[in-house]
TORTILUM-352303 format. One record per residue (C-alpha): x, y, z; residue in three letters. Coordinates in steps of 0.25 Angstrom, whole numbers, plus 2048, in hexadecimal, padded with zeros to 3 digits. Layout:
# TORTILUM-352303
XYZALA ...
# end
This chain:
# TORTILUM-352303
94278529EUNK 946783290UNK 95278B28EUNK 95278D27FUNK 94379227FUNK 94579B28BUNK 9527A1283UNK 9497A3276UNK 93D7A927FUNK 9477B2286UNK 94D7B7279UNK 9407B9273UNK 93B7C127FUNK 9467CB27FUNK 94B7CA271UNK 9587C626CUNK 95C7D4268UNK 95A7DA276UNK 9627CD27CUNK 96D7D0273UNK 96E7DF276UNK 96E7DB285UNK 9787D1282UNK 96E7C6288UNK 96D7BE27BUNK 96A7AF27EUNK 9707A4276UNK 966799276UNK 97078F272UNK 97979227EUNK 977789289UNK 97C794293UNK 9767A128DUNK 9727AA298UNK 9637A8299UNK 96579929BUNK 97079C2A5UNK 9677A52ADUNK 95C79A2AEUNK 96578F2B1UNK 9727922B7UNK 9727992C5UNK 9817992C6UNK 9837A22BAUNK 9817B12BAUNK 9777B82B0UNK 9767C72AEUNK 96B7CD2B6UNK 9647D42AAUNK 9637C62A5UNK 95C7C12B1UNK 9527CD2AFUNK 94F7CA2A1UNK 94C7BB2A5UNK 9437C02B0UNK 93B7C92A7UNK 93A7BE29CUNK 9357B52A6UNK 92C7BE2AEUNK 92A7CA2A5UNK 92B7D32B2UNK 9387D62B9UNK 9327DF2C3UNK 9277D52C7UNK 9327CA2C7UNK 9397D12D2UNK 92E7D62DAUNK 9247CA2D8UNK 9207BF2E2UNK 92C7B62DDUNK 9337BD2E9UNK 9297B72F3UNK 92C7A92EEUNK 9337A22FAUNK 9397952F8UNK 937791307UNK 928795306UNK 9217A130DUNK 9247A531BUNK 9237A5326UNK 92A798327UNK 92878D333UNK 93178D33FUNK 93777F33FUNK 93C78034EUNK 935774354UNK 935779362UNK 93078735FUNK 92278C362UNK 92178F353UNK 92678234DUNK 92178033FUNK 91978D33FUNK 91C797333UNK 9237A233CUNK 9317A3336UNK 9337B032DUNK 9427B1330UNK 94A7AB324UNK 9567AD31CUNK 9597A630EUNK 9667A230AUNK 96C7982FFUNK 97278B302UNK 98078B2FCUNK 98177E2F7UNK 97377C2F1UNK 96F78B2EEUNK 9617872F4UNK 95B7922FDUNK 95C79030CUNK 952797315UNK 955799324UNK 94A79A32DUNK 94A7A033BUNK 9407A3346UNK 93F7AA353UNK 94179D35BUNK 95079D355UNK 94E79134CUNK 95579333FUNK 954789334UNK 956788325UNK 953780319UNK 95678030AUNK 94B783300UNK 9437832F9UNK 93777D301UNK 9327722F8UNK 92676E300UNK 91D77630BUNK 92476D316UNK 931773313UNK 92E77F31BUNK 92E776328UNK 93C770325UNK 94877632BUNK 955772323UNK 95F77732DUNK 95D77C33BUNK 96778833DUNK 96378C34BUNK 95A785355UNK 95779235DUNK 95479436BUNK 94678E36CUNK 94B781367UNK 95878136FUNK 95078437CUNK 947778379UNK 95376F377UNK 958774385UNK 94C77138BUNK 94D762386UNK 95B76238AUNK 959767398UNK 94F75C39AUNK 95A752398UNK 951748392UNK 957749385UNK 96574A380UNK 969754375UNK 96C74936BUNK 95E74436EUNK 95875136CUNK 95F753360UNK 95B746359UNK 94C74835EUNK 94875635BUNK 93A75335EUNK 93E75536DUNK 93F76436AUNK 931765364UNK 92876C36DUNK 
# end
């Protein structure tokens, strides 16, 4: 967005006198005025009323903003999500509803952890960029009982060593 134009439009929308009374005046020449900071610098704090003023300026409806469909937006697509346990009966079927969203402490990207009844738990960083991302497990956190039992069956056959099975995960595909 063009910062100078937005500052002028914002001041025109609320009026310079109102902003002055509220102590929310905007110095358009100041590179670090609160309106520029609120839209650019996530590490700085800005008074919550200023956030509300910006929301109303941009949307025209604060109540609608907080109750609208924006809360239904999901950066990992709509659920249910696929089970990515390649030995499970429901492999790649959209059956996973158990999830938790956290934040990567380094990149601040959202991380979603998916788990299913078979015990398989995986996570991946978001947001999903293409449809195929939903079939990608970034990190496997738990393999679960179904996967481990299948591994035991292969190990008991004594045909394959543990390292061989680890390097050729296709052995574990049903």
